[in-house]
N, C-alpha and C positions, 0 to 999 in steps of 0.2 A: 395257139388258137385263141386263148382268152385275150391276149394282147392285140391280135388282129381285130377282134370284135370291138375292143375298146377304141381303137383307131377309127374304125368305121363309125361308131357312135359320135366321136368328136367331130368327124367330118360332116355328119348329118346335122348336128347342132350348129356347126359353123355356117353351113349352107342356109339353114333356117334363119340364122341371125342376119345374114346378108340379104335374104329374100324379104325380110321384114324392114321395109324402107319407109321413111317419112318424107313425103314430097309436098311441096308448097302448091296450094291452089291459088292463094292470093295473099298479098301483103308481104311483110319482111320480118322474120323472127329476130333479126339483129337489133330491132328496136329495144330488146331487153338487155342489150349490152350496158353494163354499168349498174343495172338494177340489182339491189341486194335482197329484195323481198318479192315474192310472187304468190298470189292467191291461186287456189285451185278448187274447182267445183266439179261435180259429177252429175250426169244426167242419164236416165234410163227410160224416158218417156216413150220412145219408139222401138224399144228392144224386142227382138224376136229370138226364139229359141230353136235350135236345129231340130228339124223334123215336125215342127208345128207352125201353124199359120200365125198364131199369136202367143204371147207369153201367158196370157190368161188360160188358154187351152192346155199349155204345158203344165202349169201349176195345178189346174183342176185334175188332169189325168194322173199326175204323179201323187197328188194328195189322196186321190181315190184308191189307187193301188195300195198305198200304205195303210189307209183306213180299213180296207178289206182284210189286210193281214193283221193289223193291231188297232183296235178302236182308239181314237184319240191321236194317233200318230200323224194323221193327215193334216190336222190343224197345226201340229208342231212343225211339220215340214213347210207348210205355207208361210208360217210366221218367220221361220229361219231363212227361207229363200230370199225374202226381202230384207231381213235384218242383216244378213251377211254382207250386204253392200257397205254399210257404215262400220261394221265391226271387224270385217276381214279384208275385203278387196281394197277399199280406199286407204286404210292404214298401211297395207303392204306396199301400195304404189308410192305413197308419200315417203315412207321409211326408205325404200330402196332408191328412189330417185335422189333424195337428199344425201344418201350414203355414197352414191356413185358419181355425183357431180364433182369434178376436180376442184380442189381447194383454191386453185388460182382463179377460178371463175365461179366462186361460190355464190349461189343464189338460193335463198332459203324458201322452200315451198311449204306453205301451211294452208290447210283447208279454211276457206273464208278468212284469209289473212287480212286483218285490219290495217296493217302497215304497208300494204302493197298498192302500187298504182295500177297494175295490170292483173287480170285474172286469166288463168288457163282453164278452159272448160273441156272436159272429157265426156263425150257423149257415146255411150255404149249402144251399138246398133244391133248386134247379134252375138249369141253365145252358144257354144257347143260345150256342155258340161264335162265331157270326157267320161272315162269310166276306169275302174280298177276292181275287177272281179275275177282274179286268177290271171287274167291278161289285162293289159292297161292301155289307155290312150289319153294323152294330155288334153287339157281343155284348150279351147280357142275362143278368141273374142275379136269382133270387128269394132273399131272405134273411129270417131272423127274428133279432131282437135281444133280448137280456135283460141286465140288470145284477144281479149278486148280490154278497153279502158274502163275501169270500174266506175268512175264517175260519169262515163258516157258509154254505156253498154252497146249502143248501136255502132260505135267506132271499133270495128273488128280490125285489128292491126295485122293479124296473121291468121291464116286458115289452111289446114292440111287438105290434101286430096283425100277423099274417103271412098271406100273404107280402108283402114289400115288393119291388116290381119295379123294378129299376134297368136302364136302357138306357144304354150308353156313348154318348158324343157323337162319338167317332171310331172308325174301323175300320182300324187298322194292318194291314199285310200279315201279320205274325207272329201266329199264333194266341194265344200266351201274352200278347202285348201287347194284343190285342183284348179278351180276357177281363179282363186286368189293368186296362184302361181303365174297366171297369164297377166294379171295386173302388175305383179312383181316384174315380169319381163318387159312390160310396157314402160315401167319406170326406168329400167336399165337402158332400153332402147332410146328413150327420150333424153336420158342423161348424155348419151353419146352424141345425139343430135345437137344438144346444147353445147357440148364440148367443141363440136365442129363449127357451129354457126355463131357462137357468142364469144369469139376471140377478141 
C-alpha cells in the first residue's frame, strides 16, 4: 500500500512538471546560444497575494493577527516578508538553475552580473504562500520572464507568455522556505528550457 501511494505521488509530481510549461510570447531565446554569462533581476512591483486584492492588504492583515497574539511580532513579520525575497527566494533560484544547467551548455547566472550582455528579468505576479499546520499545501507563484540587452533595455530579445504557474513540490513548515521552494522549482524548470532551446 505504501508503495502504491509513492507511485501515485511520483505521477502527480511528474504531471505537475509537464503542466508547468514555458511558452514564448515574442522573440527567440536561442539568442543566448554561446553566451557564458547571464544577468538576472527580480521584480515584485505588481505582485498580488492569494485571497487579497493587494499585497499591502495581505501584509497588514497577517501582521495584525501576529501583533494581537504577540506584541512586536507584526513588525517582525512585515520586515521578513519583504526581506525573504533577497535572502531566500532569489538565492534559491540562482543556486538551483546554475546547478541544473547541463555542463555542455554552461551559462552562469548571477544577480546583476557585470560580465553579461543580456539580463533575465523575473517578475512575480502572484503568490500563494501555502501552509503546513498538521496538513500541508505547497506554495505557488505566477511569474513572467523576459530577456533584454543590458546596454539597451528596451531591446527585449525574448519574452514568455504569462503567467507561468509554478507549484512547489514540497511544503516546508517555514513560510519563506515554502515560497522559496517554488522559486527553486522555477530554476529547475528554466534550466530544462535552456537545455532544450540553447543547443
